[in-house]
KEVEX-89084 format. One record per residue (C-alpha): residue number from 0; chain; x negated, y, z negated; residue in one letter. Coordinates in steps of 0.2 Angstrom, whole numbers. Layout:
N
nr | kette | c1 | c2 | c3 | rest
NUM | A | X | Y | Z | A
...
REM end
This chain:
82
nr | kette | c1 | c2 | c3 | rest
0 | A | 425 | 547 | 100 | X
1 | A | 417 | 564 | 98 | X
2 | A | 426 | 578 | 107 | X
3 | A | 417 | 588 | 120 | X
4 | A | 414 | 607 | 118 | X
5 | A | 422 | 617 | 131 | X
6 | A | 410 | 627 | 142 | X
7 | A | 412 | 646 | 142 | X
8 | A | 421 | 652 | 158 | X
9 | A | 411 | 660 | 171 | X
10 | A | 409 | 679 | 169 | X
11 | A | 420 | 691 | 180 | X
12 | A | 411 | 697 | 195 | X
13 | A | 415 | 716 | 190 | X
14 | A | 407 | 712 | 173 | X
15 | A | 391 | 705 | 181 | X
16 | A | 389 | 720 | 192 | X
17 | A | 393 | 733 | 178 | X
18 | A | 381 | 724 | 166 | X
19 | A | 367 | 724 | 179 | X
20 | A | 369 | 742 | 183 | X
21 | A | 370 | 746 | 165 | X
22 | A | 353 | 739 | 163 | X
23 | A | 346 | 748 | 179 | X
24 | A | 342 | 732 | 188 | X
25 | A | 342 | 729 | 206 | X
26 | A | 350 | 712 | 212 | X
27 | A | 332 | 706 | 215 | X
28 | A | 326 | 710 | 198 | X
29 | A | 342 | 703 | 190 | X
30 | A | 341 | 687 | 200 | X
31 | A | 322 | 685 | 196 | X
32 | A | 326 | 685 | 177 | X
33 | A | 337 | 670 | 179 | X
34 | A | 327 | 661 | 193 | X
35 | A | 340 | 666 | 207 | X
36 | A | 338 | 675 | 223 | X
37 | A | 345 | 692 | 227 | X
38 | A | 357 | 683 | 239 | X
39 | A | 363 | 672 | 225 | X
40 | A | 366 | 686 | 214 | X
41 | A | 376 | 695 | 227 | X
42 | A | 387 | 680 | 229 | X
43 | A | 390 | 681 | 210 | X
44 | A | 395 | 699 | 211 | X
45 | A | 406 | 695 | 226 | X
46 | A | 416 | 682 | 217 | X
47 | A | 407 | 665 | 218 | X
48 | A | 407 | 658 | 200 | X
49 | A | 391 | 662 | 191 | X
50 | A | 385 | 647 | 180 | X
51 | A | 389 | 652 | 162 | X
52 | A | 372 | 647 | 156 | X
53 | A | 363 | 659 | 168 | X
54 | A | 375 | 673 | 162 | X
55 | A | 370 | 669 | 144 | X
56 | A | 352 | 669 | 149 | X
57 | A | 353 | 686 | 157 | X
58 | A | 362 | 693 | 142 | X
59 | A | 349 | 686 | 130 | X
60 | A | 335 | 692 | 141 | X
61 | A | 343 | 710 | 140 | X
62 | A | 344 | 709 | 122 | X
63 | A | 326 | 704 | 120 | X
64 | A | 320 | 717 | 131 | X
65 | A | 330 | 730 | 122 | X
66 | A | 322 | 724 | 106 | X
67 | A | 305 | 726 | 114 | X
68 | A | 301 | 708 | 110 | X
69 | A | 297 | 702 | 128 | X
70 | A | 288 | 715 | 138 | X
71 | A | 273 | 704 | 141 | X
72 | A | 283 | 689 | 145 | X
73 | A | 294 | 697 | 157 | X
74 | A | 281 | 707 | 166 | X
75 | A | 273 | 690 | 169 | X
76 | A | 289 | 681 | 173 | X
77 | A | 294 | 694 | 186 | X
78 | A | 277 | 692 | 195 | X
79 | A | 278 | 673 | 197 | X
80 | A | 290 | 663 | 207 | X
81 | A | 302 | 651 | 197 | X
REM end
């Protein structure tokens, strides 16, 4: 039987907040990038475990934005609900 891969642990709440601030995002904006509400983002920064997949999505999104590859996509993404 094939073994299952272990999922990455959830990110530390302090890292979530520091990363968001590093990129200059509000909790509203950061949440919108991963289809979460501001309140949900607040709970992740307060200690509720953030799903590792959403954390990876946020980090990949930040990398893409830094590379200038997604301006049009994300400007549209932030203007429409999930």
